[in-house]
C-alpha positions as CSV (number, residue, x, y, z in Angstrom):
1,M,195.4,27.0,149.1
2,F,192.4,25.1,150.5
3,L,189.9,28.6,150.8
4,T,190.6,28.9,146.6
5,F,189.9,25.8,145.7
6,F,186.6,25.6,148.2
7,L,185.4,28.8,146.2
8,F,186.4,28.1,143.1
9,Q,184.6,24.3,143.5
10,K,181.2,26.8,145.5
11,S,181.4,28.5,142.5
12,F,181.9,26.0,139.9
13,I,179.0,24.0,141.0
14,N,176.6,26.8,141.8
15,R,177.0,27.5,137.7
16,A,176.7,23.8,137.2
17,I,173.3,23.7,139.2
18,S,172.5,26.8,136.9
19,N,172.6,25.1,133.8
20,V,170.3,22.6,135.0
21,R,168.2,24.9,135.9
22,R,168.1,27.1,133.0
23,A,168.4,23.9,131.1
24,F,164.8,22.4,132.9
25,A,163.4,26.1,132.7
26,A,164.0,25.6,128.3
27,F,161.6,22.4,128.2
28,D,159.0,23.7,130.7
29,K,157.5,26.7,128.5
30,N,154.7,27.9,131.4
31,G,156.3,27.6,134.1
32,D,154.3,24.5,136.7
33,G,157.1,22.8,137.6
34,I,156.3,20.1,135.0
35,I,157.4,19.0,132.1
36,S,153.6,17.9,130.2
37,Q,154.7,15.3,127.5
38,D,153.9,18.2,124.8
39,E,156.9,20.5,125.9
40,F,159.5,17.2,126.3
41,R,158.6,16.5,122.6
42,S,158.6,20.3,121.7
43,G,162.3,20.4,123.6
44,C,163.1,17.9,121.6
45,R,161.8,19.0,118.2
46,R,164.1,22.6,119.3
47,L,167.0,20.3,119.9
48,D,167.2,18.4,116.3
49,L,166.8,15.0,118.3
50,A,166.9,12.7,115.6
51,L,163.8,10.9,118.1
52,S,160.3,8.7,116.5
53,E,157.4,9.7,118.0
54,I,157.6,6.4,119.9
55,Q,161.1,7.0,121.2
56,I,160.4,10.0,122.5
57,T,156.5,8.2,124.7
58,A,159.0,6.1,125.5
59,C,161.8,8.7,126.8
60,F,159.2,10.4,128.7
61,D,157.5,7.7,130.1
62,V,161.5,7.3,131.7
63,L,162.4,10.1,132.8
64,R,158.9,10.8,135.3
65,S,158.4,9.4,138.3
66,N,155.4,7.3,139.7
67,N,153.7,7.8,137.0
68,N,153.2,11.1,136.9
69,S,151.4,13.5,134.0
70,G,155.7,14.7,133.6
71,I,158.1,15.5,134.2
72,N,159.1,17.6,138.4
73,Y,162.5,18.8,138.6
74,N,163.5,16.2,140.5
75,D,163.1,13.6,137.9
76,F,164.8,16.0,135.6
77,T,168.0,15.8,137.8
78,T,168.1,12.5,138.4
79,A,168.0,11.8,134.7
80,L,170.9,13.5,133.8
81,Q,173.0,12.6,137.5
82,N,172.5,8.0,136.0
83,R,173.2,9.5,132.6
């Protein structure tokens, strides 16, 4: 029973990680590992989020750490954990 639960949990976690990676890649169009402000804006538009340019910029600034030039994978996953 424990082994079945463990395997199910591991499978669930692997799928969740895969989904997060795909979501990150959907924003990171050039594949450099950093979501630029333009990529973030485009991703928000593709998702049809009703955000103004000011709101998109504010979200981008909150998500990126240490005033980096963009949102890296760690920033992205941290934002998901803290939502």
